SEFIZA-3560 file (N, C-alpha, C; in Angstrom, 3 decimals):
REM SEFIZA-3560
<numar><xx>49.139</xx><yy>-48.518</yy><zz>38.571</zz><atom>N</atom></numar>
<numar><xx>48.774</xx><yy>-47.137</yy><zz>38.826</zz><atom>CA</atom></numar>
<numar><xx>49.540</xx><yy>-46.675</yy><zz>40.065</zz><atom>C</atom></numar>
<numar><xx>50.042</xx><yy>-45.497</yy><zz>39.985</zz><atom>N</atom></numar>
<numar><xx>50.778</xx><yy>-44.912</yy><zz>41.106</zz><atom>CA</atom></numar>
<numar><xx>49.801</xx><yy>-44.164</yy><zz>42.012</zz><atom>C</atom></numar>
<numar><xx>50.201</xx><yy>-43.966</yy><zz>43.252</zz><atom>N</atom></numar>
<numar><xx>49.329</xx><yy>-43.323</yy><zz>44.237</zz><atom>CA</atom></numar>
<numar><xx>48.883</xx><yy>-41.939</yy><zz>43.786</zz><atom>C</atom></numar>
<numar><xx>49.802</xx><yy>-41.152</yy><zz>43.232</zz><atom>N</atom></numar>
<numar><xx>49.424</xx><yy>-39.793</yy><zz>42.818</zz><atom>CA</atom></numar>
<numar><xx>48.417</xx><yy>-39.828</yy><zz>41.678</zz><atom>C</atom></numar>
<numar><xx>48.500</xx><yy>-40.834</yy><zz>40.800</zz><atom>N</atom></numar>
<numar><xx>47.531</xx><yy>-40.964</yy><zz>39.709</zz><atom>CA</atom></numar>
<numar><xx>46.150</xx><yy>-41.322</yy><zz>40.263</zz><atom>C</atom></numar>
<numar><xx>46.135</xx><yy>-42.246</yy><zz>41.196</zz><atom>N</atom></numar>
<numar><xx>44.882</xx><yy>-42.647</yy><zz>41.838</zz><atom>CA</atom></numar>
<numar><xx>44.252</xx><yy>-41.460</yy><zz>42.558</zz><atom>C</atom></numar>
<numar><xx>45.075</xx><yy>-40.737</yy><zz>43.313</zz><atom>N</atom></numar>
<numar><xx>44.575</xx><yy>-39.575</yy><zz>44.051</zz><atom>CA</atom></numar>
<numar><xx>43.995</xx><yy>-38.524</yy><zz>43.109</zz><atom>C</atom></numar>
<numar><xx>44.646</xx><yy>-38.299</yy><zz>41.980</zz><atom>N</atom></numar>
<numar><xx>44.177</xx><yy>-37.293</yy><zz>41.020</zz><atom>CA</atom></numar>
<numar><xx>42.845</xx><yy>-37.718</yy><zz>40.391</zz><atom>C</atom></numar>
<numar><xx>42.731</xx><yy>-38.983</yy><zz>40.020</zz><atom>N</atom></numar>
<numar><xx>41.468</xx><yy>-39.481</yy><zz>39.457</zz><atom>CA</atom></numar>
<numar><xx>40.330</xx><yy>-39.325</yy><zz>40.473</zz><atom>C</atom></numar>
<numar><xx>40.593</xx><yy>-39.706</yy><zz>41.698</zz><atom>N</atom></numar>
<numar><xx>39.571</xx><yy>-39.594</yy><zz>42.736</zz><atom>CA</atom></numar>
<numar><xx>39.219</xx><yy>-38.139</yy><zz>43.013</zz><atom>C</atom></numar>
<numar><xx>40.204</xx><yy>-37.263</yy><zz>43.013</zz><atom>N</atom></numar>
<numar><xx>39.946</xx><yy>-35.837</yy><zz>43.242</zz><atom>CA</atom></numar>
<numar><xx>39.020</xx><yy>-35.280</yy><zz>42.166</zz><atom>C</atom></numar>
<numar><xx>39.319</xx><yy>-35.615</yy><zz>40.899</zz><atom>N</atom></numar>
<numar><xx>38.502</xx><yy>-35.120</yy><zz>39.788</zz><atom>CA</atom></numar>
<numar><xx>37.074</xx><yy>-35.666</yy><zz>39.863</zz><atom>C</atom></numar>
<numar><xx>36.949</xx><yy>-36.950</yy><zz>40.159</zz><atom>N</atom></numar>
<numar><xx>35.615</xx><yy>-37.544</yy><zz>40.249</zz><atom>CA</atom></numar>
<numar><xx>34.825</xx><yy>-36.962</yy><zz>41.427</zz><atom>C</atom></numar>
<numar><xx>35.475</xx><yy>-36.778</yy><zz>42.550</zz><atom>N</atom></numar>
<numar><xx>34.775</xx><yy>-36.206</yy><zz>43.703</zz><atom>CA</atom></numar>
<numar><xx>34.375</xx><yy>-34.765</yy><zz>43.454</zz><atom>C</atom></numar>
<numar><xx>35.203</xx><yy>-34.027</yy><zz>42.736</zz><atom>N</atom></numar>
<numar><xx>34.851</xx><yy>-32.654</yy><zz>42.364</zz><atom>CA</atom></numar>
<numar><xx>33.622</xx><yy>-32.650</yy><zz>41.453</zz><atom>C</atom></numar>
<numar><xx>33.605</xx><yy>-33.574</yy><zz>40.510</zz><atom>N</atom></numar>
<numar><xx>32.457</xx><yy>-33.693</yy><zz>39.603</zz><atom>CA</atom></numar>
<numar><xx>31.205</xx><yy>-34.087</yy><zz>40.388</zz><atom>C</atom></numar>
<numar><xx>31.363</xx><yy>-34.952</yy><zz>41.377</zz><atom>N</atom></numar>
<numar><xx>30.225</xx><yy>-35.367</yy><zz>42.192</zz><atom>CA</atom></numar>
<numar><xx>29.600</xx><yy>-34.171</yy><zz>42.915</zz><atom>C</atom></numar>
<numar><xx>30.436</xx><yy>-33.271</yy><zz>43.386</zz><atom>N</atom></numar>
<numar><xx>29.916</xx><yy>-32.071</yy><zz>44.044</zz><atom>CA</atom></numar>
<numar><xx>29.117</xx><yy>-31.212</yy><zz>43.069</zz><atom>C</atom></numar>
<numar><xx>29.607</xx><yy>-31.100</yy><zz>41.839</zz><atom>N</atom></numar>
<numar><xx>28.887</xx><yy>-30.326</yy><zz>40.823</zz><atom>CA</atom></numar>
<numar><xx>27.547</xx><yy>-30.976</yy><zz>40.503</zz><atom>C</atom></numar>
<numar><xx>27.553</xx><yy>-32.291</yy><zz>40.361</zz><atom>N</atom></numar>
<numar><xx>26.313</xx><yy>-33.005</yy><zz>40.053</zz><atom>CA</atom></numar>
<numar><xx>25.326</xx><yy>-32.923</yy><zz>41.212</zz><atom>C</atom></numar>
<numar><xx>25.820</xx><yy>-33.024</yy><zz>42.424</zz><atom>N</atom></numar>
<numar><xx>24.946</xx><yy>-32.900</yy><zz>43.599</zz><atom>CA</atom></numar>
<numar><xx>24.315</xx><yy>-31.516</yy><zz>43.647</zz><atom>C</atom></numar>
<numar><xx>25.060</xx><yy>-30.509</yy><zz>43.233</zz><atom>N</atom></numar>
<numar><xx>24.527</xx><yy>-29.152</yy><zz>43.191</zz><atom>CA</atom></numar>
<numar><xx>23.391</xx><yy>-29.047</yy><zz>42.182</zz><atom>C</atom></numar>
<numar><xx>23.571</xx><yy>-29.649</yy><zz>41.016</zz><atom>N</atom></numar>
<numar><xx>22.518</xx><yy>-29.652</yy><zz>39.992</zz><atom>CA</atom></numar>
<numar><xx>21.267</xx><yy>-30.344</yy><zz>40.529</zz><atom>C</atom></numar>
<numar><xx>21.470</xx><yy>-31.479</yy><zz>41.188</zz><atom>N</atom></numar>
<numar><xx>20.325</xx><yy>-32.218</yy><zz>41.712</zz><atom>CA</atom></numar>
<numar><xx>19.612</xx><yy>-31.425</yy><zz>42.807</zz><atom>C</atom></numar>
<numar><xx>20.373</xx><yy>-30.749</yy><zz>43.655</zz><atom>N</atom></numar>
<numar><xx>19.742</xx><yy>-30.015</yy><zz>44.751</zz><atom>CA</atom></numar>
<numar><xx>19.014</xx><yy>-28.761</yy><zz>44.268</zz><atom>C</atom></numar>
<numar><xx>19.395</xx><yy>-28.235</yy><zz>43.113</zz><atom>N</atom></numar>
<numar><xx>18.718</xx><yy>-27.047</yy><zz>42.582</zz><atom>CA</atom></numar>
<numar><xx>17.254</xx><yy>-27.323</yy><zz>42.263</zz><atom>C</atom></numar>
<numar><xx>16.937</xx><yy>-28.578</yy><zz>41.969</zz><atom>N</atom></numar>
<numar><xx>15.549</xx><yy>-28.906</yy><zz>41.645</zz><atom>CA</atom></numar>
<numar><xx>14.719</xx><yy>-29.209</yy><zz>42.886</zz><atom>C</atom></numar>
<numar><xx>15.361</xx><yy>-29.284</yy><zz>44.049</zz><atom>N</atom></numar>
<numar><xx>14.636</xx><yy>-29.647</yy><zz>45.270</zz><atom>CA</atom></numar>
<numar><xx>13.487</xx><yy>-28.703</yy><zz>45.598</zz><atom>C</atom></numar>
<numar><xx>13.696</xx><yy>-27.406</yy><zz>45.423</zz><atom>N</atom></numar>
<numar><xx>12.632</xx><yy>-26.448</yy><zz>45.749</zz><atom>CA</atom></numar>
<numar><xx>11.405</xx><yy>-26.678</yy><zz>44.878</zz><atom>C</atom></numar>
<numar><xx>11.632</xx><yy>-26.882</yy><zz>43.587</zz><atom>N</atom></numar>
<numar><xx>10.505</xx><yy>-27.127</yy><zz>42.681</zz><atom>CA</atom></numar>
<numar><xx>9.847</xx><yy>-28.473</yy><zz>42.983</zz><atom>C</atom></numar>
<numar><xx>10.666</xx><yy>-29.468</yy><zz>43.268</zz><atom>N</atom></numar>
<numar><xx>10.105</xx><yy>-30.789</yy><zz>43.577</zz><atom>CA</atom></numar>
<numar><xx>9.264</xx><yy>-30.725</yy><zz>44.847</zz><atom>C</atom></numar>
<numar><xx>9.751</xx><yy>-30.024</yy><zz>45.865</zz><atom>N</atom></numar>
<numar><xx>8.999</xx><yy>-29.881</yy><zz>47.120</zz><atom>CA</atom></numar>
<numar><xx>7.678</xx><yy>-29.164</yy><zz>46.882</zz><atom>C</atom></numar>
<numar><xx>7.742</xx><yy>-28.115</yy><zz>46.078</zz><atom>N</atom></numar>
<numar><xx>6.530</xx><yy>-27.354</yy><zz>45.757</zz><atom>CA</atom></numar>
<numar><xx>5.502</xx><yy>-28.260</yy><zz>45.071</zz><atom>C</atom></numar>
<numar><xx>5.969</xx><yy>-29.059</yy><zz>44.129</zz><atom>N</atom></numar>
<numar><xx>5.062</xx><yy>-29.959</yy><zz>43.406</zz><atom>CA</atom></numar>
<numar><xx>4.447</xx><yy>-30.991</yy><zz>44.337</zz><atom>C</atom></numar>
<numar><xx>5.252</xx><yy>-31.516</yy><zz>45.239</zz><atom>N</atom></numar>
<numar><xx>4.733</xx><yy>-32.509</yy><zz>46.185</zz><atom>CA</atom></numar>
<numar><xx>3.641</xx><yy>-31.882</yy><zz>47.053</zz><atom>C</atom></numar>
<numar><xx>3.892</xx><yy>-30.679</yy><zz>47.562</zz><atom>N</atom></numar>
<numar><xx>2.922</xx><yy>-29.997</yy><zz>48.420</zz><atom>CA</atom></numar>
<numar><xx>1.618</xx><yy>-29.696</yy><zz>47.690</zz><atom>C</atom></numar>
<numar><xx>1.732</xx><yy>-29.377</yy><zz>46.391</zz><atom>N</atom></numar>
<numar><xx>0.544</xx><yy>-29.012</yy><zz>45.610</zz><atom>CA</atom></numar>
<numar><xx>-0.065</xx><yy>-30.197</yy><zz>44.872</zz><atom>C</atom></numar>
<numar><xx>0.549</xx><yy>-31.373</yy><zz>44.989</zz><atom>N</atom></numar>
<numar><xx>0.025</xx><yy>-32.559</yy><zz>44.319</zz><atom>CA</atom></numar>
<numar><xx>0.252</xx><yy>-32.537</yy><zz>42.816</zz><atom>C</atom></numar>
<numar><xx>1.310</xx><yy>-31.831</yy><zz>42.389</zz><atom>N</atom></numar>
<numar><xx>1.619</xx><yy>-31.737</yy><zz>40.957</zz><atom>CA</atom></numar>
<numar><xx>2.690</xx><yy>-32.752</yy><zz>40.575</zz><atom>C</atom></numar>
<numar><xx>2.744</xx><yy>-33.046</yy><zz>39.299</zz><atom>N</atom></numar>
<numar><xx>3.780</xx><yy>-33.931</yy><zz>38.772</zz><atom>CA</atom></numar>
<numar><xx>5.009</xx><yy>-33.091</yy><zz>38.446</zz><atom>C</atom></numar>
<numar><xx>6.104</xx><yy>-33.342</yy><zz>39.150</zz><atom>N</atom></numar>
<numar><xx>7.325</xx><yy>-32.559</yy><zz>38.984</zz><atom>CA</atom></numar>
<numar><xx>7.844</xx><yy>-32.600</yy><zz>37.542</zz><atom>C</atom></numar>
<numar><xx>7.866</xx><yy>-33.775</yy><zz>36.937</zz><atom>N</atom></numar>
<numar><xx>8.423</xx><yy>-33.904</yy><zz>35.582</zz><atom>CA</atom></numar>
<numar><xx>7.577</xx><yy>-33.174</yy><zz>34.539</zz><atom>C</atom></numar>
<numar><xx>6.280</xx><yy>-33.042</yy><zz>34.806</zz><atom>N</atom></numar>
<numar><xx>5.415</xx><yy>-32.325</yy><zz>33.869</zz><atom>CA</atom></numar>
<numar><xx>5.411</xx><yy>-30.813</yy><zz>34.135</zz><atom>C</atom></numar>
<numar><xx>5.504</xx><yy>-30.443</yy><zz>35.392</zz><atom>N</atom></numar>
<numar><xx>5.442</xx><yy>-29.033</yy><zz>35.768</zz><atom>CA</atom></numar>
<numar><xx>6.748</xx><yy>-28.306</yy><zz>35.466</zz><atom>C</atom></numar>
<numar><xx>7.866</xx><yy>-28.976</yy><zz>35.726</zz><atom>N</atom></numar>
<numar><xx>9.196</xx><yy>-28.391</yy><zz>35.481</zz><atom>CA</atom></numar>
<numar><xx>10.045</xx><yy>-29.376</yy><zz>34.667</zz><atom>C</atom></numar>
<numar><xx>9.701</xx><yy>-29.552</yy><zz>33.389</zz><atom>N</atom></numar>
<numar><xx>10.385</xx><yy>-30.577</yy><zz>32.593</zz><atom>CA</atom></numar>
<numar><xx>11.902</xx><yy>-30.359</yy><zz>32.446</zz><atom>C</atom></numar>
<numar><xx>12.347</xx><yy>-29.111</yy><zz>32.314</zz><atom>N</atom></numar>
<numar><xx>13.792</xx><yy>-28.890</yy><zz>32.152</zz><atom>CA</atom></numar>
<numar><xx>14.539</xx><yy>-29.186</yy><zz>33.452</zz><atom>C</atom></numar>
<numar><xx>13.955</xx><yy>-28.808</yy><zz>34.596</zz><atom>N</atom></numar>
<numar><xx>14.564</xx><yy>-29.140</yy><zz>35.886</zz><atom>CA</atom></numar>
<numar><xx>14.616</xx><yy>-30.653</yy><zz>36.082</zz><atom>C</atom></numar>
<numar><xx>13.533</xx><yy>-31.302</yy><zz>35.721</zz><atom>N</atom></numar>
<numar><xx>13.473</xx><yy>-32.750</yy><zz>35.882</zz><atom>CA</atom></numar>
<numar><xx>14.523</xx><yy>-33.436</yy><zz>35.012</zz><atom>C</atom></numar>
<numar><xx>14.642</xx><yy>-33.015</yy><zz>33.763</zz><atom>N</atom></numar>
<numar><xx>15.634</xx><yy>-33.623</yy><zz>32.872</zz><atom>CA</atom></numar>
<numar><xx>17.056</xx><yy>-33.385</yy><zz>33.371</zz><atom>C</atom></numar>
<numar><xx>17.334</xx><yy>-32.186</yy><zz>33.856</zz><atom>N</atom></numar>
<numar><xx>18.659</xx><yy>-31.890</yy><zz>34.410</zz><atom>CA</atom></numar>
<numar><xx>18.933</xx><yy>-32.778</yy><zz>35.621</zz><atom>C</atom></numar>
<numar><xx>17.910</xx><yy>-32.966</yy><zz>36.446</zz><atom>N</atom></numar>
<numar><xx>18.054</xx><yy>-33.819</yy><zz>37.627</zz><atom>CA</atom></numar>
<numar><xx>18.340</xx><yy>-35.262</yy><zz>37.223</zz><atom>C</atom></numar>
<numar><xx>17.566</xx><yy>-35.787</yy><zz>36.298</zz><atom>N</atom></numar>
<numar><xx>17.732</xx><yy>-37.181</yy><zz>35.869</zz><atom>CA</atom></numar>
<numar><xx>19.121</xx><yy>-37.397</yy><zz>35.267</zz><atom>C</atom></numar>
<numar><xx>19.546</xx><yy>-36.481</yy><zz>34.417</zz><atom>N</atom></numar>
<numar><xx>20.865</xx><yy>-36.607</yy><zz>33.791</zz><atom>CA</atom></numar>
<numar><xx>21.967</xx><yy>-36.564</yy><zz>34.843</zz><atom>C</atom></numar>
<numar><xx>21.869</xx><yy>-35.625</yy><zz>35.777</zz><atom>N</atom></numar>
<numar><xx>22.877</xx><yy>-35.501</yy><zz>36.834</zz><atom>CA</atom></numar>
<numar><xx>22.887</xx><yy>-36.742</yy><zz>37.721</zz><atom>C</atom></numar>
<numar><xx>21.712</xx><yy>-37.243</yy><zz>38.064</zz><atom>N</atom></numar>
<numar><xx>21.628</xx><yy>-38.433</yy><zz>38.915</zz><atom>CA</atom></numar>
<numar><xx>22.247</xx><yy>-39.649</yy><zz>38.247</zz><atom>C</atom></numar>
<numar><xx>21.988</xx><yy>-39.809</yy><zz>36.944</zz><atom>N</atom></numar>
<numar><xx>22.563</xx><yy>-40.947</yy><zz>36.222</zz><atom>CA</atom></numar>
<numar><xx>24.084</xx><yy>-40.865</yy><zz>36.189</zz><atom>C</atom></numar>
<numar><xx>24.614</xx><yy>-39.683</yy><zz>35.885</zz><atom>N</atom></numar>
<numar><xx>26.071</xx><yy>-39.513</yy><zz>35.860</zz><atom>CA</atom></numar>
<numar><xx>26.654</xx><yy>-39.698</yy><zz>37.254</zz><atom>C</atom></numar>
<numar><xx>25.961</xx><yy>-39.205</yy><zz>38.262</zz><atom>N</atom></numar>
<numar><xx>26.412</xx><yy>-39.343</yy><zz>39.648</zz><atom>CA</atom></numar>
<numar><xx>26.544</xx><yy>-40.821</yy><zz>40.013</zz><atom>C</atom></numar>
<numar><xx>25.547</xx><yy>-41.610</yy><zz>39.659</zz><atom>N</atom></numar>
<numar><xx>25.564</xx><yy>-43.037</yy><zz>39.975</zz><atom>CA</atom></numar>
<numar><xx>26.696</xx><yy>-43.766</yy><zz>39.253</zz><atom>C</atom></numar>
<numar><xx>26.927</xx><yy>-43.420</yy><zz>37.994</zz><atom>N</atom></numar>
<numar><xx>28.033</xx><yy>-44.019</yy><zz>37.244</zz><atom>CA</atom></numar>
<numar><xx>29.362</xx><yy>-43.654</yy><zz>37.903</zz><atom>C</atom></numar>
<numar><xx>29.492</xx><yy>-42.402</yy><zz>38.296</zz><atom>N</atom></numar>
<numar><xx>30.725</xx><yy>-41.955</yy><zz>38.948</zz><atom>CA</atom></numar>
<numar><xx>30.954</xx><yy>-42.663</yy><zz>40.277</zz><atom>C</atom></numar>
<numar><xx>29.880</xx><yy>-42.928</yy><zz>41.021</zz><atom>N</atom></numar>
<numar><xx>30.010</xx><yy>-43.645</yy><zz>42.292</zz><atom>CA</atom></numar>
<numar><xx>30.614</xx><yy>-45.030</yy><zz>42.059</zz><atom>C</atom></numar>
<numar><xx>30.178</xx><yy>-45.695</yy><zz>41.000</zz><atom>N</atom></numar>
<numar><xx>30.738</xx><yy>-47.008</yy><zz>40.663</zz><atom>CA</atom></numar>
<numar><xx>32.209</xx><yy>-46.883</yy><zz>40.270</zz><atom>C</atom></numar>
<numar><xx>32.535</xx><yy>-45.856</yy><zz>39.516</zz><atom>N</atom></numar>
<numar><xx>33.921</xx><yy>-45.628</yy><zz>39.093</zz><atom>CA</atom></numar>
<numar><xx>34.811</xx><yy>-45.311</yy><zz>40.299</zz><atom>C</atom></numar>
<numar><xx>34.304</xx><yy>-44.512</yy><zz>41.223</zz><atom>N</atom></numar>
<numar><xx>35.061</xx><yy>-44.202</yy><zz>42.434</zz><atom>CA</atom></numar>
<numar><xx>35.347</xx><yy>-45.482</yy><zz>43.219</zz><atom>C</atom></numar>
<numar><xx>34.356</xx><yy>-46.329</yy><zz>43.368</zz><atom>N</atom></numar>
<numar><xx>34.549</xx><yy>-47.595</yy><zz>44.084</zz><atom>CA</atom></numar>
<numar><xx>35.576</xx><yy>-48.469</yy><zz>43.379</zz><atom>C</atom></numar>
<numar><xx>35.521</xx><yy>-48.494</yy><zz>42.047</zz><atom>N</atom></numar>
<numar><xx>36.479</xx><yy>-49.297</yy><zz>41.275</zz><atom>CA</atom></numar>
<numar><xx>37.895</xx><yy>-48.772</yy><zz>41.477</zz><atom>C</atom></numar>
<numar><xx>38.066</xx><yy>-47.460</yy><zz>41.411</zz><atom>N</atom></numar>
<numar><xx>39.397</xx><yy>-46.860</yy><zz>41.566</zz><atom>CA</atom></numar>
<numar><xx>39.913</xx><yy>-47.065</yy><zz>42.988</zz><atom>C</atom></numar>
<numar><xx>39.043</xx><yy>-46.900</yy><zz>43.970</zz><atom>N</atom></numar>
<numar><xx>39.472</xx><yy>-47.085</yy><zz>45.356</zz><atom>CA</atom></numar>
<numar><xx>39.954</xx><yy>-48.504</yy><zz>45.619</zz><atom>C</atom></numar>
<numar><xx>39.436</xx><yy>-49.476</yy><zz>44.868</zz><atom>N</atom></numar>
<numar><xx>39.824</xx><yy>-50.870</yy><zz>45.054</zz><atom>CA</atom></numar>
<numar><xx>41.154</xx><yy>-51.216</yy><zz>44.372</zz><atom>C</atom></numar>
<numar><xx>41.643</xx><yy>-50.326</yy><zz>43.525</zz><atom>N</atom></numar>
<numar><xx>42.895</xx><yy>-50.584</yy><zz>42.810</zz><atom>CA</atom></numar>
<numar><xx>44.074</xx><yy>-50.478</yy><zz>43.771</zz><atom>C</atom></numar>
<numar><xx>44.921</xx><yy>-51.482</yy><zz>43.723</zz><atom>N</atom></numar>
<numar><xx>46.147</xx><yy>-51.425</yy><zz>44.521</zz><atom>CA</atom></numar>
<numar><xx>47.167</xx><yy>-50.612</yy><zz>43.745</zz><atom>C</atom></numar>
<numar><xx>47.814</xx><yy>-49.717</yy><zz>44.442</zz><atom>N</atom></numar>
<numar><xx>48.791</xx><yy>-48.858</yy><zz>43.788</zz><atom>CA</atom></numar>
<numar><xx>50.150</xx><yy>-49.532</yy><zz>43.757</zz><atom>C</atom></numar>
<numar><xx>50.928</xx><yy>-49.125</yy><zz>42.764</zz><atom>N</atom></numar>
<numar><xx>52.292</xx><yy>-49.629</yy><zz>42.656</zz><atom>CA</atom></numar>
<numar><xx>53.106</xx><yy>-49.046</yy><zz>43.801</zz><atom>C</atom></numar>
<numar><xx>53.977</xx><yy>-49.857</yy><zz>44.360</zz><atom>N</atom></numar>
<numar><xx>54.825</xx><yy>-49.289</yy><zz>45.410</zz><atom>CA</atom></numar>
<numar><xx>55.732</xx><yy>-48.210</yy><zz>44.829</zz><atom>C</atom></numar>
<numar><xx>55.948</xx><yy>-47.191</yy><zz>45.624</zz><atom>N</atom></numar>
<numar><xx>56.812</xx><yy>-46.107</yy><zz>45.160</zz><atom>CA</atom></numar>
<numar><xx>58.253</xx><yy>-46.569</yy><zz>45.200</zz><atom>C</atom></numar>
<numar><xx>59.002</xx><yy>-46.100</yy><zz>44.219</zz><atom>N</atom></numar>
<numar><xx>60.422</xx><yy>-46.411</yy><zz>44.207</zz><atom>CA</atom></numar>
<numar><xx>61.091</xx><yy>-45.615</yy><zz>45.302</zz><atom>C</atom></numar>
<numar><xx>61.927</xx><yy>-46.272</yy><zz>46.011</zz><atom>N</atom></numar>
<numar><xx>62.626</xx><yy>-45.591</yy><zz>47.091</zz><atom>CA</atom></numar>
<numar><xx>64.043</xx><yy>-45.276</yy><zz>46.633</zz><atom>C</atom></numar>
<numar><xx>64.406</xx><yy>-44.068</yy><zz>46.787</zz><atom>N</atom></numar>
<numar><xx>65.764</xx><yy>-43.627</yy><zz>46.444</zz><atom>CA</atom></numar>
<numar><xx>66.497</xx><yy>-43.367</yy><zz>47.748</zz><atom>C</atom></numar>
<numar><xx>67.346</xx><yy>-44.274</yy><zz>48.072</zz><atom>N</atom></numar>
<numar><xx>68.108</xx><yy>-44.115</yy><zz>49.298</zz><atom>CA</atom></numar>
<numar><xx>69.386</xx><yy>-43.348</yy><zz>48.995</zz><atom>C</atom></numar>
<numar><xx>69.696</xx><yy>-42.478</yy><zz>49.898</zz><atom>N</atom></numar>
<numar><xx>70.932</xx><yy>-41.724</yy><zz>49.705</zz><atom>CA</atom></numar>
<numar><xx>72.096</xx><yy>-42.600</yy><zz>50.120</zz><atom>C</atom></numar>
<numar><xx>73.113</xx><yy>-42.546</yy><zz>49.309</zz><atom>N</atom></numar>
<numar><xx>74.318</xx><yy>-43.310</yy><zz>49.590</zz><atom>CA</atom></numar>
<numar><xx>75.289</xx><yy>-42.392</yy><zz>50.313</zz><atom>C</atom></numar>
<numar><xx>75.758</xx><yy>-42.880</yy><zz>51.431</zz><atom>N</atom></numar>
<numar><xx>76.718</xx><yy>-42.082</yy><zz>52.180</zz><atom>CA</atom></numar>
<numar><xx>78.067</xx><yy>-42.101</yy><zz>51.480</zz><atom>C</atom></numar>
<numar><xx>78.673</xx><yy>-40.935</yy><zz>51.388</zz><atom>N</atom></numar>
<numar><xx>79.998</xx><yy>-40.847</yy><zz>50.784</zz><atom>CA</atom></numar>
<numar><xx>81.035</xx><yy>-40.760</yy><zz>51.894</zz><atom>C</atom></numar>
<numar><xx>82.068</xx><yy>-41.516</yy><zz>51.719</zz><atom>N</atom></numar>
<numar><xx>83.161</xx><yy>-41.486</yy><zz>52.723</zz><atom>CA</atom></numar>
<numar><xx>84.162</xx><yy>-40.415</yy><zz>52.404</zz><atom>C</atom></numar>
//
């Protein structure tokens, strides 16, 4: 794998992580409300809960993939040296 390929994969995964984190944080207000009122979040807001669970699962899988990609050693770049002309 070349450095630019690794960088692109990581960029895409990190961008996706931000989207997933946004989905998870959207349920925070409802979850906080349920905690304060002693309600069950998954029963009170089932669609929010399902979106949160799905996003969290994908987020965790992506974290493992990011770690795997970061551990990959990249191929050295080919160096093109200019030849001096006499």
